[in-house]
Backbone as CSV, one residue per row, in Angstrom:
resi,resn,N_x,N_y,N_z,CA_x,CA_y,CA_z,C_x,C_y,C_z
1,MET,119.841,64.538,100.896,118.679,64.355,100.047,119.106,63.511,98.856
2,SER,118.498,62.362,98.675,118.837,61.527,97.534,117.916,61.848,96.366
3,ASN,118.416,61.517,95.199,117.646,61.751,93.984,117.365,60.432,93.306
4,SER,116.297,60.404,92.577,115.970,59.273,91.739,116.168,59.737,90.302
5,THR,117.163,59.165,89.610,117.479,59.591,88.255,117.297,58.416,87.316
6,HIS,116.698,58.704,86.184,116.450,57.684,85.174,117.244,57.999,83.926
7,ALA,117.327,57.027,83.032,118.017,57.217,81.762,117.409,58.362,80.959
8,SER,116.167,58.693,81.230,115.495,59.778,80.518,116.104,61.129,80.858
9,GLY,116.915,61.163,81.895,117.465,62.433,82.351,116.550,63.117,83.345
10,ALA,115.403,62.528,83.615,114.462,63.116,84.570,114.978,62.848,85.966
11,ASP,115.090,63.890,86.755,115.431,63.639,88.143,114.592,64.544,89.025
12,VAL,114.249,63.998,90.137,113.478,64.703,91.139,113.893,64.090,92.466
13,SER,113.966,64.895,93.494,114.431,64.343,94.761,113.401,63.387,95.346
14,ASP,113.909,62.420,96.065,113.026,61.496,96.770,112.149,62.251,97.751
15,ASP,112.678,63.315,98.340,111.886,64.116,99.283,110.665,64.718,98.594
16,VAL,110.830,65.178,97.369,109.697,65.756,96.629,108.665,64.674,96.331
17,ILE,109.126,63.529,95.848,108.192,62.436,95.550,107.472,62.000,96.827
18,ARG,108.198,61.858,97.909,107.599,61.462,99.193,106.522,62.470,99.615
19,ARG,106.815,63.771,99.475,105.844,64.817,99.830,104.597,64.715,98.960
20,VAL,104.788,64.514,97.658,103.641,64.384,96.751,102.774,63.199,97.172
21,LEU,103.403,62.071,97.435,102.644,60.873,97.807,101.913,61.059,99.129
22,ARG,102.528,61.715,100.074,101.905,61.898,101.392,100.816,62.959,101.379
23,GLU,101.059,64.087,100.721,100.211,65.263,100.889,99.116,65.422,99.846
24,SER,99.265,64.855,98.683,98.238,65.024,97.647,97.068,64.096,97.927
25,GLU,95.877,64.574,97.649,94.672,63.791,97.941,93.910,63.358,96.692
26,VAL,93.788,64.247,95.717,92.959,63.970,94.535,93.855,63.862,93.308
27,TRP,93.822,62.684,92.703,94.658,62.377,91.544,93.785,62.180,90.310
28,ALA,93.925,63.067,89.335,93.282,62.870,88.034,94.194,61.947,87.234
29,ILE,93.683,60.792,86.871,94.475,59.795,86.152,94.127,59.915,84.669
30,VAL,94.990,60.623,83.943,94.741,60.917,82.528,95.136,59.701,81.701
31,GLY,94.138,59.127,81.027,94.330,57.905,80.272,93.694,56.699,80.946
32,LEU,93.004,56.925,82.070,92.361,55.831,82.807,90.979,55.558,82.243
33,GLY,90.870,54.418,81.564,89.584,53.931,81.092,89.209,52.687,81.871
34,ASP,88.223,51.965,81.379,87.723,50.799,82.116,88.365,49.476,81.683
35,ASN,89.543,49.530,81.077,90.243,48.328,80.649,91.200,47.865,81.753
36,PRO,90.878,46.750,82.419,91.706,46.291,83.536,93.101,45.831,83.119
37,ARG,93.354,45.645,81.822,94.679,45.218,81.366,95.644,46.385,81.193
38,ARG,95.163,47.614,81.282,96.020,48.784,81.107,96.693,49.153,82.436
39,PRO,97.933,49.594,82.381,98.635,49.957,83.622,97.900,51.000,84.465
40,ALA,97.246,51.955,83.833,96.548,53.005,84.588,95.499,52.406,85.517
41,TYR,94.875,51.336,85.102,93.819,50.699,85.895,94.371,50.206,87.234
42,GLY,95.511,49.501,87.181,96.108,48.970,88.401,96.696,50.056,89.294
43,VAL,97.326,51.056,88.688,97.901,52.138,89.484,96.792,52.931,90.165
44,ALA,95.696,53.162,89.461,94.569,53.878,90.076,94.022,53.093,91.260
45,ARG,93.906,51.793,91.119,93.439,50.962,92.236,94.416,51.048,93.408
46,PHE,95.712,51.027,93.111,96.729,51.148,94.148,96.567,52.472,94.903
47,LEU,96.448,53.565,94.172,96.299,54.878,94.811,95.032,54.928,95.665
48,GLN,93.967,54.389,95.131,92.692,54.376,95.855,92.827,53.557,97.150
49,ALA,93.515,52.428,97.063,93.718,51.580,98.240,94.586,52.269,99.297
50,HIS,95.324,53.283,98.870,96.179,54.036,99.786,95.567,55.390,100.141
51,GLY,94.249,55.478,100.034,93.532,56.630,100.548,93.383,57.816,99.620
52,LYS,93.796,57.671,98.370,93.688,58.782,97.430,92.368,58.692,96.670
53,ARG,91.799,59.845,96.372,90.642,59.879,95.487,91.179,59.920,94.061
54,ILE,90.713,58.999,93.243,91.142,58.980,91.842,90.006,59.504,90.973
55,VAL,90.390,60.178,89.905,89.435,60.742,88.960,89.845,60.274,87.572
56,PRO,89.074,59.358,86.972,89.406,58.900,85.632,89.237,60.028,84.609
57,VAL,90.244,60.201,83.755,90.172,61.172,82.666,90.481,60.419,81.381
58,HIS,89.463,60.296,80.546,89.561,59.489,79.322,88.443,59.954,78.392
59,PRO,88.677,59.928,77.088,87.610,60.363,76.167,86.265,59.667,76.369
60,THR,86.286,58.423,76.881,85.027,57.705,77.104,84.315,58.174,78.365
61,ALA,85.023,58.879,79.249,84.485,59.350,80.539,83.849,58.213,81.333
62,ALA,84.466,57.047,81.268,83.939,55.865,81.958,84.098,55.983,83.472
63,THR,83.165,55.376,84.187,83.301,55.222,85.630,84.260,54.065,85.874
64,VAL,85.287,54.308,86.705,86.304,53.295,86.991,86.516,53.255,88.501
65,HIS,86.569,52.056,89.060,86.765,51.871,90.503,85.753,52.701,91.304
66,GLY,84.541,52.817,90.774,83.477,53.524,91.471,83.524,55.035,91.359
67,GLU,84.482,55.571,90.614,84.628,57.020,90.464,84.205,57.447,89.056
68,ARG,83.373,58.478,89.007,82.903,59.003,87.728,84.081,59.518,86.905
69,GLY,84.058,59.242,85.618,85.106,59.708,84.726,84.718,61.000,84.031
70,TYR,85.730,61.687,83.526,85.562,62.937,82.783,86.374,62.849,81.500
71,ALA,85.895,63.507,80.461,86.553,63.438,79.163,87.859,64.226,79.129
72,SER,88.001,65.221,79.986,89.218,66.033,79.999,89.438,66.620,81.385
73,LEU,90.627,67.114,81.619,90.917,67.792,82.891,90.006,68.998,83.075
74,ALA,89.733,69.697,82.002,88.892,70.900,82.070,87.470,70.579,82.520
75,ASP,87.010,69.361,82.290,85.643,68.970,82.634,85.443,68.641,84.111
76,ILE,86.506,68.462,84.864,86.393,68.070,86.279,85.912,69.283,87.075
77,PRO,84.753,69.171,87.742,84.160,70.340,88.398,84.597,70.564,89.849
78,PHE,85.655,69.932,90.278,86.143,70.093,91.646,87.663,70.145,91.611
79,GLU,88.262,70.469,92.751,89.706,70.647,92.807,90.456,69.321,92.702
80,VAL,91.568,69.389,92.010,92.453,68.251,91.782,93.853,68.670,92.205
81,ASP,94.587,67.761,92.841,95.955,68.044,93.251,96.983,67.639,92.202
82,VAL,96.794,66.440,91.626,97.797,65.851,90.737,97.144,65.448,89.418
83,ALA,97.830,65.770,88.312,97.483,65.201,87.007,98.514,64.116,86.740
84,ASP,98.089,62.854,86.806,98.953,61.690,86.618,98.723,61.193,85.194
85,VAL,99.762,61.259,84.357,99.600,61.119,82.912,100.051,59.757,82.412
86,PHE,99.085,58.988,81.919,99.301,57.709,81.241,98.993,57.901,79.758
87,ARG,99.777,58.690,79.096,99.610,58.935,77.656,100.970,58.790,76.997
88,ARG,100.973,58.641,75.684,102.238,58.585,74.958,103.006,59.892,75.178
89,SER,104.309,59.803,75.126,105.152,60.983,75.333,104.782,62.124,74.399
90,GLU,104.443,61.804,73.153,104.100,62.866,72.189,102.794,63.579,72.534
91,ASP,101.973,62.978,73.382,100.714,63.603,73.814,100.818,64.255,75.193
92,ALA,101.912,64.000,75.895,102.031,64.441,77.284,102.071,65.963,77.412
93,GLY,102.675,66.648,76.470,102.777,68.100,76.541,101.427,68.787,76.563
94,SER,100.503,68.290,75.759,99.172,68.911,75.746,98.439,68.645,77.055
95,VAL,98.694,67.516,77.680,98.090,67.232,78.983,98.700,68.148,80.044
96,ALA,100.011,68.328,79.995,100.662,69.241,80.937,100.089,70.648,80.782
97,ASP,99.895,71.089,79.543,99.333,72.420,79.307,97.908,72.529,79.851
98,ALA,97.123,71.455,79.703,95.760,71.454,80.249,95.808,71.521,81.779
99,ALA,96.780,70.852,82.382,96.935,70.923,83.839,97.326,72.337,84.260
100,LEU,98.210,72.962,83.506,98.638,74.323,83.827,97.512,75.339,83.666
101,ALA,96.524,75.008,82.856,95.376,75.906,82.664,94.468,75.935,83.892
102,ARG,94.668,74.980,84.786,93.903,74.923,86.041,94.789,75.407,87.177
103,ASP,94.280,76.295,87.993,95.063,76.814,89.120,95.243,75.795,90.236
104,ASP,94.333,74.827,90.327,94.358,73.886,91.444,95.373,72.763,91.276
105,ILE,95.701,72.386,90.067,96.635,71.286,89.845,98.048,71.820,90.043
106,THR,98.667,71.397,91.141,99.997,71.898,91.474,101.094,70.886,91.167
107,ILE,100.690,69.663,90.784,101.656,68.604,90.496,101.271,67.931,89.181
108,VAL,102.245,67.800,88.301,102.069,67.021,87.075,103.029,65.847,87.173
109,TRP,102.484,64.645,86.997,103.258,63.410,87.152,103.156,62.639,85.841
110,PHE,104.295,62.460,85.150,104.353,61.632,83.946,104.814,60.241,84.365
111,GLN,104.056,59.237,83.970,104.346,57.862,84.340,105.636,57.352,83.701
112,LEU,106.060,56.166,84.131,107.249,55.529,83.562,107.165,55.525,82.039
113,GLY,108.222,55.966,81.395,108.281,55.970,79.942,107.631,57.176,79.291
114,VAL,106.956,58.003,80.069,106.332,59.221,79.527,107.327,60.358,79.761
115,ILE,107.928,60.803,78.661,109.019,61.769,78.756,108.798,62.895,77.749
116,ASP,108.739,64.102,78.265,108.664,65.305,77.438,109.367,66.411,78.228
117,HIS,110.627,66.627,77.899,111.432,67.585,78.657,110.907,69.011,78.527
118,ALA,110.435,69.384,77.340,109.918,70.744,77.146,108.675,70.965,78.002
119,ALA,107.784,69.986,78.039,106.579,70.105,78.870,106.956,70.169,80.347
120,ALA,107.909,69.342,80.746,108.356,69.344,82.144,108.906,70.720,82.514
121,GLN,109.638,71.323,81.602,110.189,72.645,81.885,109.074,73.687,82.008
122,ARG,108.055,73.596,81.161,106.912,74.518,81.271,106.243,74.395,82.628
123,VAL,106.095,73.167,83.115,105.481,72.940,84.432,106.347,73.579,85.516
124,ARG,107.645,73.319,85.470,108.549,73.903,86.478,108.582,75.425,86.378
125,ASP,108.599,75.953,85.149,108.615,77.410,84.957,107.359,78.070,85.522
126,ALA,106.264,77.313,85.571,105.007,77.828,86.126,104.980,77.712,87.655
127,GLY,106.063,77.220,88.239,106.136,77.103,89.693,105.434,75.883,90.253
128,ARG,105.182,74.903,89.394,104.509,73.683,89.835,105.527,72.548,89.967
129,THR,105.120,71.499,90.644,105.972,70.327,90.835,105.832,69.400,89.636
130,MET,106.967,68.909,89.133,106.983,67.991,87.995,107.693,66.718,88.401
131,VAL,107.019,65.581,88.196,107.624,64.273,88.372,107.507,63.577,87.031
132,MET,108.631,63.125,86.483,108.611,62.523,85.151,109.314,61.176,85.167
133,ASP,108.703,60.213,84.454,109.285,58.890,84.278,109.359,58.123,85.596
134,HIS,108.307,58.249,86.395,108.177,57.526,87.669,106.760,56.972,87.776
135,CYS,106.585,55.992,88.655,105.267,55.424,88.916,104.997,55.460,90.425
136,PRO,103.854,56.015,90.841,103.575,56.072,92.283,103.475,54.694,92.931
137,ALA,103.060,53.688,92.175,102.943,52.343,92.742,104.310,51.699,92.973
138,ILE,105.338,52.241,92.358,106.715,51.799,92.607,107.348,52.678,93.679
139,GLU,107.133,53.983,93.562,107.764,54.922,94.490,107.193,54.811,95.903
140,TRP,105.907,54.540,96.025,105.281,54.457,97.356,105.977,53.424,98.244
141,PRO,106.061,52.162,97.794,106.723,51.185,98.667,108.215,51.472,98.854
142,ARG,108.857,52.042,97.857,110.281,52.359,97.969,110.523,53.452,99.005
143,LEU,109.655,54.460,99.024,109.872,55.627,99.886,109.052,55.611,101.174
144,LEU,107.888,54.963,101.141,107.008,54.974,102.307,106.835,53.606,102.946
145,GLY,107.373,52.555,102.280,107.427,51.249,102.891,106.145,50.448,102.932
146,SER,105.178,50.772,102.078,103.934,49.996,102.068,103.987,48.952,100.955
147,PRO,103.007,48.059,100.889,103.023,46.978,99.902,102.971,47.498,98.472
148,THR,103.506,46.670,97.579,103.463,46.968,96.153,102.123,46.527,95.580
149,LEU,101.904,46.819,94.307,100.663,46.434,93.628,100.385,44.936,93.797
150,GLY,101.391,44.115,93.549,101.182,42.683,93.627,101.120,42.151,95.036
151,GLY,101.530,42.947,96.029,101.608,42.468,97.397,100.398,42.787,98.252
152,GLU,99.378,43.369,97.668,98.212,43.741,98.477,97.298,42.563,98.707
């Protein structure tokens, strides 16, 4: 089993990331608004193109890529598998806590550069899967062999 380790000290096995990418269906993208220049916009499109349902979570609750947005994780009225966090590291802990407040969210994913070790530990202590400092649009082609964002 190989691991993917970053300078942040975050490590998670490739097998875990591969399982998350294959088995999760509904991804709440926290920080996804309607600005196409933001990284969350492109990653959400990538996930959607790979069969995932994306749920925009942003204070504006904008509809993005045809999916209705919600102002918070708590506002989503259906089950979610993954909370994918595009927020500053200092805000990530409160998002992780909001994900932990929901029984359905079993995976918390902090994007590249989003690092909060204490929040990650809370997620793991709750028996949930934590992926930190990774991007699904990078990990997917690396682990599952499909096209990258720019290659579609």
